N, C-alpha and C positions, 0 to 999 in steps of 0.2 A: 537774779535779784527777786526776792520774795515779793509777790504781787504784781510784778511787771515783766513782760516779755514782748516779743515783736507785735503781737496783736494789740496789747495795751499801749505800746509805743505809738502805733498808728492812731489810737484814740487821743494820745497827747498831741500829735500833729494836727488832728482834726479840730482841737480846741481853738487854735489860732486861726484856722481856716474858717471857722464858724463866724468870725467877726465880719468877713466879707461874703461868704457863701453858705448861710445857714441851710438853704435849700439842698445843696449838694451834700452837706454833712448829714442832714436828716436822712437822705437816701442811702448814704454810705453805712450808717450804723447797723442796719439789718444785715448788710453784707459781711460785717464782722461779727454778727450774732451778739451785738451789744445794744444796751439801752443808753439813754442820756445819763442816767444815774451812774452806770459803769464808766462812761466816758469822763464824767466829772470826777469820779473816784480815782481813775487812772491819772488824770491831770493833777489832782491834789497830791497823790503819792509821788509823782515825778517832781513837783515843786518842793515837797518835803525832802526828798533825796538831794535836790540841788542845794539845799540850805543846811542839811544835817552835818554836824561836825564829823561824825563817824562813818558817814556814807562814802563810797568811793567817789573820786572827783575826776572831772575831765574825761579822758578816753577810758579810764577804768570803769566809770559809771556806764558809759555806752556799751562797753563790752559785757559788763555784768547783766545788763538788760537785754541786749541783742544777741549775745553769744559771740563766738568767734566770727570774724568777718569772712565773707565768701571770697573777697578779693583784697589783696594787700599790694600796694605799689609804692616804691620809694621814688621821691622826686627831689629835685634840687631847684630852689628859687634863689638865684643870686648865690650868696654864700650860706644859705639856710637849708639844711636837710629836713625834709618833711615826709610824712607818710600819708597815703590816701587809703582809707579803708571803706569797703562797700558791703552793705547788707541788703538782701532782698526784703521787701516789705509786703505783707499779704494783701493789703488793699490795692496796691498798684503793682501788679506783676511785671510790668514793663519798665519799672523804675528800681533804683537802688537808693538806700539812705547812704550818703557819702559824707565821711568825716575826714577833714584835713587836720592832721595833728603835728605839733612841733615837738621840740626836745622836752623830755619829761612827761609826755602824754598830754600836754595842754591842747585843748581843742581850739583851733584857729578859725575854723569855718565848718559849717555843716548844712546840708540841704539835700533835697531829692534830685537825683540825676538820672539821665537816660541809661537804661541797661543795654548792653550790646545785643544786636539782633532784634530790637524792638520793632514792631510792625506799625508804629505810629508814623503817619506821613510827615514829610519834612515841613517845617514851619515856613510860612510865607506871609508877607504883609496882606492883611485882609482875609487870611485863612489860618487863623490860630485856633487851636482846639483847647478849650478850657478843661482842666484836670487831665490833660494828656501831654501838652508841651511843657517843657521845663525852661528855666532861665537860659541855659546854654543853647537851647534850640533857637531862642528868639534874639538874644543879645548879638549873635553873629550875623543877623540880617543886614543887608546894605542900608546904611543910614540910621541904624538903631543906635541909641545912646542911653547908657545906664543913668538912672536918676536915683539919688539917695532919698528914700521916703522918711528917713529918720526913725525907723522902727527896726530893731535887730532881726526879726523874723521875716521882714518884708523886703521886696525889691521891686523896682519899677523900671520899665524900658520905654523910652519915648521913641515912637516909630515915625517914619516920614509921613507927612500928611496929617499929623496931629494926634494919631492914636497913641494911647498910653496903656501898656500891658502891666498888670499888677500881679505879683507873685507872693505867695506865702510859703515859706520853707522851700523855695525854688520851684514850686508848682504853679502854673498859670491859673489864676482865679477869675480874672475879668479883663476885658479890653474896653476902654472908654473912648468915645469920640471917633467912631469909624468914619471914613471918608464918604461923602455923598456918592451914591451910585456904585459903591463896592458892596460885595456880599457881607452880611453880618457875620461876626465871629460865631463859629459853631461850637456847641457843647458836645463833647463825645458822649455817646450813649453809655449809660451805666449798666 
């Protein structure tokens, strides 16, 4: 897709993450060799493609931008056949961009997911790593409960003891309300 590729797609993802973690986004831009202006231009281009009548839609748009997926898996949910596609992303080498698509290439769900063989330590209550752990790492913890934050790109998980983990595009952004006496949530080194 003219003007967008995996690097620029990372910039698009960073746009929503900047709402919660402008500090981490500012640190990430140089790692992609990008400026704020380039990030803004990538986001503007993505939004234009989302709404352009002649641009590819759904899965076709993701494939045009990201190229062929590195992994493709067929799954069945009840009586619905779906496909899961995964692409590596340059900013997070331990993650994949994962798209769940339905019949006709409609995008049903998309987020950052753990890549096989990732060296990130297992998630545990009180030991969550911002910008390292993903939704699937945390939602499976004992006593964890998903919460609908009402924003399409965000997810939240309520943890035992009152902690609330907030995710953007499936990547942990912050943990609020740590239990007294427990270690604070660590941020992974950039």
